[in-house]
N, C-alpha and C positions, 0 to 999 in steps of 0.2 A: 488731808483731803477735806473737801468742802462739805459742810453740814447741810447746805441748801443751795439751790440754783444749779445751773449746768456745771458739768465737771470742768476743772481747770485744764490748761494745756499739758501740765505735768503733775503727777501726784505720786507720792511715795507708795510703793506696794509692800516692800519688806526690807528689812535690814538684818544682816547676819553679824553675830559676834565673831571676833577673830579667834582663830584656833588657839588652844592652850599652848603656852611656851613659844608662840610665834612672835617675833619682833620684827620691826621694820624701821630702818633709818629713813627719815623724810627726804634725805638728799639722794637716795637711790630710787630711780624710776621704777614704778610698778607697771605690769603689762596685763591686759585683759583682752580676751577674744571670744566672740559669740558665733556658734556654728549654725548651719541651716537646720540642724536637728534639735535646736534649742539646748545645746550643751554649752556651758560657759567655763572657760579656762582662765585662770589668773595665777599670779605668782606672789609668793612671799618669801622671806628669808628667815631661817630658823637657826638661832644661836645655841651653841652647846652650853650646858650648865657649868661645865668645867673650864671651858676656854672661850672667851668672848670672840676670839679671832677665828674660831672654828665655826663657819657659817655654812649651812646647807641651803641650797637654792631650790625651793619647793615649787612644784606645779600642782594646782588643785583643780579638779574637774568636777562639776556638778551638773545634774539634770535639773532643769528649772522646775519640774513638777515635784521632785523630791529633793529640794535644795539642801536639806540637812545631811543627806547621804553623800558626803563628799569623799572623793578618792584623791588622796594626796600622794604625790610621787616625789621621792628624793631624786631629782633630775640627774644628778651626777655632774652637772655643769660646775666648772671650777670658778667661774666669774658670774656676775649678776646677769640674769636672763634679760635680754633686750628686746626680743621679738617672739610673739606667738602667732601662728597662722594656721587656721583650719583649711582643709581641702574642700572642694565643692560638694563632696558627699557627706561631709561632717563626721567621717569615721577615722580620719588621720589628722595628726597635729604636728606641726613643726615648731621647734624651739631653738633659739640661737642666743649666744651669750657674748660677753665682752672679751672672750679669748679666741673667738673665731670658730667655735664649735657649733655645729648644727646637728640636731637629733630629730628623727622622725618617729613619732609615737603612734601606735595603732592599738585597737581594742584586742585584748586577749580573749579568744573564743567568742568574739562579738558581744562582750559584756561591757555595759556602760561604766561599771565601777571596777574594771580591771584593765590596766593599760601596760604596755611594754614598749621599750625602745627596740626597733627592728633594724633601722638603718641610721647611718651617721656620716657626716663629712666634716672636714676641719681645715681651717687656715690658721695655723698656730700663731697666737699672739696678735691677730688682726681682728679687732672687734667688729661684729656685724651691726649695721645701722638700719638695714632694710631687708625684708625677706618676703618671698611670695612663691606660691605654687605656679607652675607654668599653666597657661590657659588651655582649656580643653576644647575651645571652639564653640561651646554652647552659650548662646546669649538670647534672652527673651526681652521683649519690650512691652510694658503695660501701657495700654492706650486708654486713658481716662475718657476720651471722647467716645469710645466704643463700649463703655461700661454698661450701656443699656442694650447692647447687641445680644442676640440669642446664640451667637457662634463664639465658642471659646477661642477659635483660631483668629478671630478679629480682635478680641480683647487682649490676647497675649500672643503676639506675633514672633516668629523666629527670625532673628536678625542674622544676616549673612556675616559670619565671623570665622576666621581661620584659626586653627590651633597654633600655639607657639612652635610646635614641632610635630611632625607626623611620621608614623611608621608606614610600612608597606600597606597599600590599600587605603590610605587616608586616615587610619586610626590614630588619634592623638597620643603622643608619647608623654608619659608622666615624668615629673621631676620638679625641681625647685631652683630658684635663682636668688642670690643674695648679693648685697653691696656692702663692702667693708669700709672702715674709717680711712684706710690708706688709698682708696680710689680703685680698688679691684672689684670686678664683678665675677662671681663664681657660679657655675651651673652644675647641678647634679642630675643625671638622667637615670630613670629606672628602666633597665632593659627587661624585655619579656621574661627572661630566665630568673630575674630577681637581683642581678648584679647591678652595681652602681657605676655609672660612667661620669667622671668629674673633670672639669676644666676651669681654668681661671684666666682672666685677661684684664688689662688695665682699661679703664673707661676712656682714657685719652693718652696721648704720648707723654704729656707733662702731668704726671700724677701729683695730686694735691690732697690735702686733708678734706674728708667728707664728714661733716658733723651730723647732717640730716640728709635723708634720701627717701624717695618713694618710687614705686614701680607701677606702671600701667601697660596696657596692651592695645594694639591697633587691630583693626579688622583684617589687615593683610597678613597677620601672623607675626608682626614685629613686636619688640619690647621697647618701651621708653622708660628711661631712668632720669629722674630729676634729682639734683644734688646741690648742696650748698655747704660752704665751709663754716657756716654759723654766723658770719658777720653780715650785717645788713648793707654794708657798703660794697660787698663783693657781689658779683653776678650769680644768679641762680642758673646753673648749667643744665642742659638737657642732652641726652645721648640716646641714639637708636642702637639697640642691641639685637643682633640676628644670631640665632642658635641653629647649628646644623650638625649632622653626623657624617664625617668623611673617613672612609677606611676604618670603620669601627672606633673612631676617635671623635670626641666632642670638640666642635670648633665654635669659637665665639668671634664675631666681627662687630666692631663698634664704630659709630659715626657721630660726630658732633652736630647737634641741632641748634637752632636759634636760642639765645639765652635772653635773660631779662634782668633789670635792676628794679628793686622795690620802689614804688612811688614815694613812700615816705622819705626816702633818702634824697629825693629831688625837691621836697617841700622845705623851704627855708625855715619854717616854724618847727619842723620835726626832724631836720637833718641830723641833729646830734642827740635826739631824744630816745629813739629806739635803736640801740646799737647791735642787738643780736637777733637772729632768726631762730625762733623756738619751735615752730611747727611748719612742716611742708607736706602737703597732701594733694594728690590728684583727687578731683571731686568724685570720680568713680574709677574703678580699676579697668573699665573698658573704654574710658574716654581720656586719652592722653593730651587733649587739646584744652583742658580747663584745669587750673591748679589753684590751690588755696595756700596763702602764705600768711604767717603771723610773726610780727616783729615785736619784741618786748624789751622792757627795762625792769628795774626792781619793783616798780609800783604799777605798771600799766602795760597795755598791749594795743596793737592795731592790726586789723585783719584786712587783707586784700585778696580779691579774686581776679585772676587773669585768664585770658582766652587767646588761643593761637589762631590767627586768621590769615587768609591768603589775600595779599594786596598787590595791586598793579605796580610794576616798577617804572618810575618815570624815565622817559627817553630823552637823551640829550638833544638840544635844539638842532644840532647838525643833521640828525636823522629824521626830524619831524617833517621836513619839507619834501622828502623823497616820496615817490609814488608807492602806495602800499601794495604788497604782494597779496594775491588772492589766497585766502585761508590763513593769512598770517595773524597771530594773536599777540596781544600785548604781553610781554614777559611779566611774570608774577614772582612774588617772594613771600615766604612765611614770616610772620612777625607777631610777637606777643603784644596784645593790647589789654589794658586794664578794663575790666567790666565794672567793678564797683569797689568801694572801700568803706570801712566803718569809721565812726568817730573814735576818739580815744576811749578805751575800755579799761576795766579792771584787768589785772594781770591774768592771762589765760594759763590754766594749768593742764587742760586736756581738750582734745578735739575728737568728735565722733562724726563720721560721715554716713549717710544713709546707704543701705545695700539694696533697697527696692529699686529695680531698673525701670523707673517710670519714664515714659517718653516726654521729652521737653520741647516738642514741637509747639508752635504758637497756638494751634487749635487745642491741643491737649492741655496746655497751661491755662488757656482761657476757661475751658470746661472745669478744670480743677479749681480755679478761682471762683467760678460761679457756684459750684456745688460745695465749696469749702472742703475739698478733698486734699489733705496735706501730707499723708505718708509719702516718703521718698523725696519731698521737696525741701525739707529742713535739715540743717546740720546743727550739731550741738556743740556749744562752747562751755567748758567748766572753768570757773574762776577761783582765784585764791581766797576770795571772801566766802566761798562755799556755795555760791549761786550757780545756776545753769541757765543759759539762754539758747533758745532755738531760733536760728536765723535762716531766712530763705537762701537756698544754695546759690541762686543767681544774683538776686538784688541785695542780699545781706541785710534786709530789713528784719526787724524783730517780730517773730511770730508768737513767742511765749517766753515767760521768764519764771524761774523757780528759785525761791530763796530758802536757805536754811536746811536743817536736817530733819529726820523723821520725828524728832521730839518737838520741833517747832516749825511745822510746815507753813509755808506762805507762798501762795501762787498768784501771779498776776496775769491778766489776759492782754492780748494785743490791743493797743489804743490807749492803755493806761500809761501815758508817757511820763507823767509826774512820778509814778511809782518806779518806773524803769530808771529814771535819771536821779532819783533821790540818793542822797548820801547817807549811808548807814554807818553807825559806830558800834563797836563791840560785836562785830559779826562772828559767826561760828568759827571755831578753831579748825574744824575739819574742812578739807577740800579734796576734790577728786584728782587723783594722779593718773587714772586711766578711765576711759569711757568708751562704751561700745553700744551701737544700735543693734536691735534684733533684725532679722531678715525681712520683716515687713515694716520696720521702723515704728512699731507701736510700743516698744519698750526700750529702756536704757538700763544697762548694767554698768556699775562703776565701782572702782576700788579707791578708798580714800587713803590719806597719808598715814593712817594708823593701821592699815591692812584690813579694814573691814570691807565687806562686799555689800553693796546696796543695789536695789532695783526700783525703777520708776516706771510708771505707766504713762505713755505719751498719747494724748487724745488724737484720734484721726482728724478732727476738725480744729485742733489746737484750742479747745475750749469754747469755740463759737457755737451758739445755739442753733440746732438743726431740727427739722421735722423728723418724726420717728421713721418715716419711709426713707428719707435721705440717709439717716444713720444706718438703717438696715441695708440699704443698697451699697454703702461703703464697706460694711463688714462682709457682705455677701461677695463683693468683688475681690476682697483679699482672701476669703476662704476658697474661692474658685482658683485664685492664683496658686495657693498652697496645694490644692488638688492636682492641678496641671503639672506643677514642678516637682511634687513629691516632698516639699519642705514641710517641716512640722508647723502646726498652726496654734501652738500654745499661746503665743503672744497675742493672737487675734482674740482668743477666748477671754483675755483679760478685760476686754471691753464689752463683753456680752452680758447683759443683765438678764435675770431669770424671766422677766416679762417678754424678752425678745426671742426666747428659744424656739417657741412653737412656730412663729412666723419665719424665722431663719431656716428652720428645717424644711418647711413647706416650700419656700422660695428656692432653696438649694435643689430640692427634688425637681421642681418645675424646670429649672435651668438645665439640669442634667438630662432630663427626658427630651429636651430640644436638640441634643447633640446627635451626631450620626451614630449608627450602630457600632462601628469599630471603636470610636472613642468611648462609648458607654461601656464596652467590654473592658477597656484598659482601666477605666476609673471605677469599675463596679465595686471593688472592695474598699477603695479609698473613700468614696462618698459615704458608705455605711459607717466607716470608722469616724468620719467627721460628724455625722449625725449622732453617733453614740456619745462622743465627747461633748457635744452641745447639750444633749438631753441630761447629762449628769449635772449641769449647772442649775437645774431647777427641780425642786421636789415634785412638782406637778408632772414632770416628764421623766422621772426616774425609771418608771416601768418601761417606757419606750427605749431607754438606754439598754435595759435588759434584752429587749427584743432585737435591737441592732447588734449587740454582742453575740446573741444566739444566731443571728443571721450570718455573721461572719464565720462562725464555726460551721454552720450548715453549708455555706458555699464552699468552704475548704474541704469538708468531708465529701460533698458531691463531686467536686473536681478530682479528688484523689481516687474515689471508687471508679469513676468513669475512665480515668487514665489507665486503670488496670485491664480494661477490656481490649482485646486484640481481634482484628478481622480474621476470619477463618481462611480467607485467600489473601495473600500478601499484596497482590497487585490490584486490589479493589480500587477502582477509580473514583467511586462516589464517596459519600460521607463516612465519617468514622463511626464505630459502634455506639459511642456515646451520643453523637448527633442523631443517629437513627433511633436510638432509644427515646430521646427527647421528642423527635418528630412523631413517632408512633404513639407515645403516651399522650401527646397533645391532641391527636386526631381521635384516638379511641377513648370514648367517654364511658365505657362499660365499668360497672361497679364490681365486677367479678375479676379478681386479680389473675386467676388462672386463664381466663379468656383473653386478657391482655397479653399474657405470656405467649400464647399460641402464635401471635404475629411476629414474634422476635426470633432471630437466629440464635438459638440457645447455645450453639457451639462457640459463639463469640464470648460467652460468659464462663467458659470452662477455666477454672484456676486450680492449682494444686491445693492439697489439704492444708499444709502449714500456713501459706499466706492467708487463706480464708479464716483460719482459726485465730491468727494474730490480729485480724481486723474486727474481732468480735466486740471489742470495747467501743469502737466507732459505731458499729451496727447497733449495739445496745442503746447508745445515746440517741440514735435516730428513732428507734422504737419507743423509748421512753418519752421523747419529745412529742411524737405524734399522739401518743396516748394522753399526755398532759394537755396539749392544745384542744383535743376533742372533748376531754372531760371538763374543760373550762369554757366551752362554747356557750353554755347557758348563762355564764356570767359576762358575756361579751359587752354588755352595756357599761361595765366598769373599766374606764381607761387606766385606772391605777394598777391594774393587775398585769403582771408580765404575761405576754402571749397575745395581748389584744391586737398588736400591730400585724400579726400573721393572719388574722381572721379574714381580712380582705386583700391579702397579698397573694394574688393568683400565681405569680412567678415562683414564690417560695413554696406554696402548697403544691404546685406542679413538680417542683424539685423533690419534695418529700415523697410524692407519689411515684416518681421514677425510681427513687432509691428503694422503696418498698418492693417494687417489681424486681430489681436486681437482687435484693436480699432473698426474695422468694425463690429465685432460680438457684442462687448459691446454696440455699438451704436444702435443695434436692441433692446437691453434690456433697455437702458437709453439714449435716444437721446441727453439729455442735456450734456453728457460727451464728445460728439464728438468735434473735433477741429473746431473752427469758422474761415471761410474764407470769404473774401469780393470778391464776384464774379460779373462779368459784366452781367451774364445771370441768370435768376431765376431758370431755369431747369438744371443748370450745376451741375453734380455729381463730386464734387471736389475730393473726396477720390478715386473714380474710375479712374479719370484722372491722379492723382499723382501716384497711384499704377501702372498703365500701363506704364508711362514714367520711373518710378523707376525700374521696371522689365527689361525694354529694356536696361537701363544703367547697371544694375546688370549682365545681360547676357554677356556684353562686358568685364567684369572684374572678372568672376568666377574663383575660385581657381583651379578648375579641368580642366582648359583649358588655352591656350595661351591668353594673353590680346589682346583685339582688340580696335580699335578706334571707337567711336560712329558713326553710319552712318549719312548721311546727313538728312534723314527724321527725326531722333530723334532730331538732333540739331535744325532743322526748327521748330519742335513742341515746343521745349523748348524756342525758340525765341518768340513764340506766347504766352507763359505763362503769361508774365506781362500784356497782353491785356485781359486775361481771369480771372486772380486772382490778387489781390493786394499782391505784394511780400513784406514781412517784411524787414526792414532795419537792417541787422545783421552784417554789416562790422564793425569790431572792432579789436583792438590790445590789448594784455594782459597788465595788469597794471605792470609797471616796477618801483614801488615805493620802492623796496628794494635796498640794497647796492651792490649786486653782479654785476649788470650791470654797476656800476660806478667804478669798480675796474679793468677795462680792460686797463686803461691808465698806464703810467709809474710813475705817481706821487702819493704819499700816500695821504689819506684823513685825515682831522682833523674834528672830529665830536664832538657834545656836547649832553650829556644826556638830554632827555626831549625835544629836538628840532630836528624835522625831517629834513633830508638832503634836501636842496633846489637845489641840482645840477641838470642840465638838464638830461633828459633821462626818466622821468616819463611819463606814458601813461594815457589814459582815462580809465574810469571804463568799464569793459567788458560787452557788451550788451548780448552776448550769455549766459553768466552765470547769469547775473542780470535779471532773469526771475521772474515773479510774485511769483513763489514758493519760491524764495530766497530773495525777497526784504524786506523792513522794517527791514533792517539788524541791528544787534548789534555786530556781530562778523565778522572778516575777516581773511584770510589766506595769506601766503606769495605769493601764486599764483594769488591773486586777487579775489578769490571766496568769496562770502559773504553769510551770513545766519542769522537767528534769534537765540538768546539765548534760548528763550522759545516760542514755536509755539502755536497759538490758535487752531490748528487742533486737533480734538478729535477722529477722526475715526481711526480704527485699521490700515487701509491701509496706511494712512499718518504717523501714528506713526512708522510703519515698515520702511517707507522711511527715516524718521528722525533719527531713531535709528542707521542708517548707519553712520551718521555724528556727533555723540555725541563726540567721541574721536578725530577724524581726519577729515580733509577736503577730497575732491575727490582725490587730489594729494598725500594724506598721510601726508600733513603738519599739523601743530598745529594751533588751533584757538587762536586768541587774541581778547580781548574786545575792541571795538571802543569807545573812550571817547564820552559821550553824548554832543551834541551841536545842536542848532536850525537847522543848515544846514544839519545834518545827519538825 
């Protein structure tokens, strides 16, 4: 990384040492795949110590935030793994090998470091050359032109796109499609009951060898397969594949589409130079009309970009003189036309295409060029000399170049043509065999020919100098995209400097508040999680990260407690009990909790004893948290203390007020469920005291009026709280045991699988989240939250609470199992 000046287009982030006893033959291709949840899967081969011929084909899966915690799978494949493919949710992985075997891997008990093979299909002895999940019909387009709009719907529009196959009612059917070396296309469909429906069909009547293939989808629900036999003198064939289910059987129909010959084979100077096609890729999986081809020899390569266009068919002179028929149109034909081609390049070893679905309309491209917004516009080429080039996906002009390895980084920016064209001797021995972009195109993961995993940061502006406001707008745009799609935003955080955190959090909140109420409810927890992860990047905002994590837990507890309320009359046409509670508490500003209770239908709050008692741990957290906030009100001028963010958050204070009312009512039914406080007086009504002070604080920060500073009398009463009640010690900082906080420096990291990073920056375990409901933990998340794999709680109320966290943590992150040790 650079010591001064603006950041380069690419910079090393970290490098991992290969796993012990793992070996890799450079002649065997490696595979790498990056999911939307920022999980990276890659392959290596493990030779037995006793027999060199006994090779285990391994799949390794890492979470990019804890990259040393690798989960290695002995895949059971008998031949080299040729394909890895994540599904759209990032929770399932397909692997295929050179013997025609396809396996579907999924998380065991939703744990990121525990995987199992659940389904498989096989074409014995027929190697797989291309693999893809069927399309689910969901497609978004990012409009850079609308990046300044206040409406998320205008920034990220839903594109009309049909699934590859639908069930009754239009629900997309899940499954996968593969292409074999003998020219077969095989489809496996996942039936609703869990059974697998499989069929195979030849791509065309005259089957031939397929050395390379790729798969794309059309808006009409069709599938397009591109295939070549590997010779640059042979045509690149395209086929339309239509999948259907007839009489409970899978049916595949194929149709030959227009083909093309590489331009280099018609150039007299290059006709005999590049004899083999080494890479064949559609530019995006949802665009079957643009394809990238790379032809190579032993020392060099050339890359061509082609586009399928509709052209008018010329009419014979005999028919040109007849009178035209009204409404008659000139006949058209689809034809491949070359968009652009590169000059002679070093030999290409790997290609990575962007996953960000950026709109490529003329207006969007112009705005992207004017604002220097590059994510989604560049494709990456890795070369045998160890370098990487980022090329524009349409024009193929160079946007950025990276030379060397992490030990000797060298980065050049666009425009430095002399550096790009220079001839270098004694280049690095390592080169990338597999390369993958992250889902926002802001990071690259690659596996070299020695089996090491590398990660590089890709600048959103490709190293071009930008004003701070423009940089913030680019990062904000991508964070909003991750919020809307639900994708993980770890790769965006790679580019956030500590000085940007405060402005990004404020701007993100402003944009969120401009959305309609329905969308705000959908994104309510996700935006809090994004803010929390941003605030962890700076020591100045670490306390705010505490507040955002506490708010996530507060929202979850409030939602759970309200969901337990039931209307007294089942056919009640108006609002739910929870909504009525919110409405009454918002209108009633009385500081006496018993007077607020009078206006409620207490019969809606009646619950049996066991559920109430099982909720006591959640209720205790609410009581402790309210006491902690009020006791720290006199210190509100200190932004470094956890709890500061709640002092003017009227919505959160109102939520706490509602829960105190619920708890008060339940306490009349089951006194044992009430929170326990250590008071200095036996006749102290702790709930009444806390509700009175909380209401006064809430009145100063209500959303329907201008914010006010708490009056002196309230501050004085809060100063006396520690002498009346024992205040819990909840000062804490979130755990920073992940890698993201260590990537703020200018030097790359070198990590080792199986060995946690010991660099400074780790925090203590969070006290606010480490409450009795969540201790005795077996699992933890990247945010530091911990929980149990299996809970001893048997009541329905607690099962309902725990069902919320089976798949994800509070922050939306994935759970990972903590290795058992006496200390844990």
